[in-house]
Chimera marker file (.cmm) of the C-alpha trace (Angstrom):
<marker_set name="trace">
<marker id="1" x="0.000" y="0.000" z="0.000" r="1" g="1" b="0" radius="0.5"/>
<marker id="2" x="1.321" y="3.429" z="-0.951" r="1" g="1" b="0" radius="0.5"/>
<marker id="3" x="1.689" y="5.901" z="1.886" r="1" g="1" b="0" radius="0.5"/>
<marker id="4" x="0.479" y="9.467" z="1.475" r="1" g="1" b="0" radius="0.5"/>
<marker id="5" x="1.819" y="12.441" z="3.375" r="1" g="1" b="0" radius="0.5"/>
<marker id="6" x="-0.621" y="14.890" z="4.937" r="1" g="1" b="0" radius="0.5"/>
<marker id="7" x="0.044" y="17.969" z="7.001" r="1" g="1" b="0" radius="0.5"/>
<marker id="8" x="-2.245" y="18.835" z="9.884" r="1" g="1" b="0" radius="0.5"/>
<marker id="9" x="-2.278" y="21.895" z="12.108" r="1" g="1" b="0" radius="0.5"/>
<marker id="10" x="-3.384" y="21.210" z="15.673" r="1" g="1" b="0" radius="0.5"/>
<marker id="11" x="-3.325" y="23.064" z="18.947" r="1" g="1" b="0" radius="0.5"/>
<marker id="12" x="-0.169" y="22.696" z="20.994" r="1" g="1" b="0" radius="0.5"/>
<marker id="13" x="-2.133" y="21.194" z="23.904" r="1" g="1" b="0" radius="0.5"/>
<marker id="14" x="-3.591" y="18.444" z="21.701" r="1" g="1" b="0" radius="0.5"/>
<marker id="15" x="-0.140" y="17.632" z="20.315" r="1" g="1" b="0" radius="0.5"/>
<marker id="16" x="1.290" y="17.358" z="23.832" r="1" g="1" b="0" radius="0.5"/>
<marker id="17" x="-1.500" y="14.998" z="24.876" r="1" g="1" b="0" radius="0.5"/>
<marker id="18" x="-1.025" y="12.863" z="21.769" r="1" g="1" b="0" radius="0.5"/>
<marker id="19" x="2.741" y="12.745" z="22.379" r="1" g="1" b="0" radius="0.5"/>
<marker id="20" x="2.149" y="11.596" z="25.963" r="1" g="1" b="0" radius="0.5"/>
<marker id="21" x="-0.352" y="8.945" z="24.886" r="1" g="1" b="0" radius="0.5"/>
<marker id="22" x="1.970" y="7.666" z="22.164" r="1" g="1" b="0" radius="0.5"/>
<marker id="23" x="4.793" y="7.419" z="24.700" r="1" g="1" b="0" radius="0.5"/>
<marker id="24" x="2.569" y="5.524" z="27.163" r="1" g="1" b="0" radius="0.5"/>
<marker id="25" x="1.526" y="3.092" z="24.425" r="1" g="1" b="0" radius="0.5"/>
<marker id="26" x="5.104" y="2.763" z="23.152" r="1" g="1" b="0" radius="0.5"/>
<marker id="27" x="4.067" y="3.994" z="19.702" r="1" g="1" b="0" radius="0.5"/>
<marker id="28" x="5.316" y="6.725" z="17.450" r="1" g="1" b="0" radius="0.5"/>
<marker id="29" x="3.075" y="9.758" z="17.142" r="1" g="1" b="0" radius="0.5"/>
<marker id="30" x="2.492" y="8.871" z="13.491" r="1" g="1" b="0" radius="0.5"/>
<marker id="31" x="1.451" y="5.317" z="14.396" r="1" g="1" b="0" radius="0.5"/>
<marker id="32" x="-0.943" y="6.617" z="17.055" r="1" g="1" b="0" radius="0.5"/>
<marker id="33" x="-2.574" y="9.083" z="14.654" r="1" g="1" b="0" radius="0.5"/>
<marker id="34" x="-2.988" y="6.376" z="11.984" r="1" g="1" b="0" radius="0.5"/>
<marker id="35" x="-4.486" y="4.053" z="14.635" r="1" g="1" b="0" radius="0.5"/>
<marker id="36" x="-6.947" y="6.727" z="15.808" r="1" g="1" b="0" radius="0.5"/>
<marker id="37" x="-8.019" y="7.584" z="12.267" r="1" g="1" b="0" radius="0.5"/>
<marker id="38" x="-8.424" y="3.910" z="11.345" r="1" g="1" b="0" radius="0.5"/>
<marker id="39" x="-10.643" y="3.280" z="14.384" r="1" g="1" b="0" radius="0.5"/>
<marker id="40" x="-12.695" y="6.383" z="13.589" r="1" g="1" b="0" radius="0.5"/>
<marker id="41" x="-13.283" y="5.183" z="10.015" r="1" g="1" b="0" radius="0.5"/>
<marker id="42" x="-14.260" y="1.699" z="11.229" r="1" g="1" b="0" radius="0.5"/>
<marker id="43" x="-16.810" y="3.198" z="13.616" r="1" g="1" b="0" radius="0.5"/>
<marker id="44" x="-18.153" y="5.550" z="10.942" r="1" g="1" b="0" radius="0.5"/>
<marker id="45" x="-18.675" y="2.610" z="8.573" r="1" g="1" b="0" radius="0.5"/>
<marker id="46" x="-20.465" y="0.607" z="11.282" r="1" g="1" b="0" radius="0.5"/>
<marker id="47" x="-22.735" y="3.550" z="12.093" r="1" g="1" b="0" radius="0.5"/>
<marker id="48" x="-23.519" y="4.048" z="8.420" r="1" g="1" b="0" radius="0.5"/>
<marker id="49" x="-24.449" y="0.366" z="8.034" r="1" g="1" b="0" radius="0.5"/>
<marker id="50" x="-26.590" y="0.487" z="11.163" r="1" g="1" b="0" radius="0.5"/>
<marker id="51" x="-28.510" y="3.505" z="9.873" r="1" g="1" b="0" radius="0.5"/>
<marker id="52" x="-29.130" y="1.762" z="6.528" r="1" g="1" b="0" radius="0.5"/>
<marker id="53" x="-30.584" y="-1.317" z="8.220" r="1" g="1" b="0" radius="0.5"/>
<marker id="54" x="-33.024" y="0.689" z="10.374" r="1" g="1" b="0" radius="0.5"/>
<link id1="1" id2="2" r="1" g="1" b="0" radius="0.2"/>
<link id1="2" id2="3" r="1" g="1" b="0" radius="0.2"/>
<link id1="3" id2="4" r="1" g="1" b="0" radius="0.2"/>
<link id1="4" id2="5" r="1" g="1" b="0" radius="0.2"/>
<link id1="5" id2="6" r="1" g="1" b="0" radius="0.2"/>
<link id1="6" id2="7" r="1" g="1" b="0" radius="0.2"/>
<link id1="7" id2="8" r="1" g="1" b="0" radius="0.2"/>
<link id1="8" id2="9" r="1" g="1" b="0" radius="0.2"/>
<link id1="9" id2="10" r="1" g="1" b="0" radius="0.2"/>
<link id1="10" id2="11" r="1" g="1" b="0" radius="0.2"/>
<link id1="11" id2="12" r="1" g="1" b="0" radius="0.2"/>
<link id1="12" id2="13" r="1" g="1" b="0" radius="0.2"/>
<link id1="13" id2="14" r="1" g="1" b="0" radius="0.2"/>
<link id1="14" id2="15" r="1" g="1" b="0" radius="0.2"/>
<link id1="15" id2="16" r="1" g="1" b="0" radius="0.2"/>
<link id1="16" id2="17" r="1" g="1" b="0" radius="0.2"/>
<link id1="17" id2="18" r="1" g="1" b="0" radius="0.2"/>
<link id1="18" id2="19" r="1" g="1" b="0" radius="0.2"/>
<link id1="19" id2="20" r="1" g="1" b="0" radius="0.2"/>
<link id1="20" id2="21" r="1" g="1" b="0" radius="0.2"/>
<link id1="21" id2="22" r="1" g="1" b="0" radius="0.2"/>
<link id1="22" id2="23" r="1" g="1" b="0" radius="0.2"/>
<link id1="23" id2="24" r="1" g="1" b="0" radius="0.2"/>
<link id1="24" id2="25" r="1" g="1" b="0" radius="0.2"/>
<link id1="25" id2="26" r="1" g="1" b="0" radius="0.2"/>
<link id1="26" id2="27" r="1" g="1" b="0" radius="0.2"/>
<link id1="27" id2="28" r="1" g="1" b="0" radius="0.2"/>
<link id1="28" id2="29" r="1" g="1" b="0" radius="0.2"/>
<link id1="29" id2="30" r="1" g="1" b="0" radius="0.2"/>
<link id1="30" id2="31" r="1" g="1" b="0" radius="0.2"/>
<link id1="31" id2="32" r="1" g="1" b="0" radius="0.2"/>
<link id1="32" id2="33" r="1" g="1" b="0" radius="0.2"/>
<link id1="33" id2="34" r="1" g="1" b="0" radius="0.2"/>
<link id1="34" id2="35" r="1" g="1" b="0" radius="0.2"/>
<link id1="35" id2="36" r="1" g="1" b="0" radius="0.2"/>
<link id1="36" id2="37" r="1" g="1" b="0" radius="0.2"/>
<link id1="37" id2="38" r="1" g="1" b="0" radius="0.2"/>
<link id1="38" id2="39" r="1" g="1" b="0" radius="0.2"/>
<link id1="39" id2="40" r="1" g="1" b="0" radius="0.2"/>
<link id1="40" id2="41" r="1" g="1" b="0" radius="0.2"/>
<link id1="41" id2="42" r="1" g="1" b="0" radius="0.2"/>
<link id1="42" id2="43" r="1" g="1" b="0" radius="0.2"/>
<link id1="43" id2="44" r="1" g="1" b="0" radius="0.2"/>
<link id1="44" id2="45" r="1" g="1" b="0" radius="0.2"/>
<link id1="45" id2="46" r="1" g="1" b="0" radius="0.2"/>
<link id1="46" id2="47" r="1" g="1" b="0" radius="0.2"/>
<link id1="47" id2="48" r="1" g="1" b="0" radius="0.2"/>
<link id1="48" id2="49" r="1" g="1" b="0" radius="0.2"/>
<link id1="49" id2="50" r="1" g="1" b="0" radius="0.2"/>
<link id1="50" id2="51" r="1" g="1" b="0" radius="0.2"/>
<link id1="51" id2="52" r="1" g="1" b="0" radius="0.2"/>
<link id1="52" id2="53" r="1" g="1" b="0" radius="0.2"/>
<link id1="53" id2="54" r="1" g="1" b="0" radius="0.2"/>
</marker_set>
């Protein structure tokens, strides 16, 4: 799979919290952000499917 580069501007406080969480989970910041985004997309897909079946 090809990897794309994106640039994101976030508040300093959010970055600090993400850095701390990544450190606690022994992940890189990049890996944590990819993990968070992947989980978000999975949940969004599940919610979309649930709404279609209602």
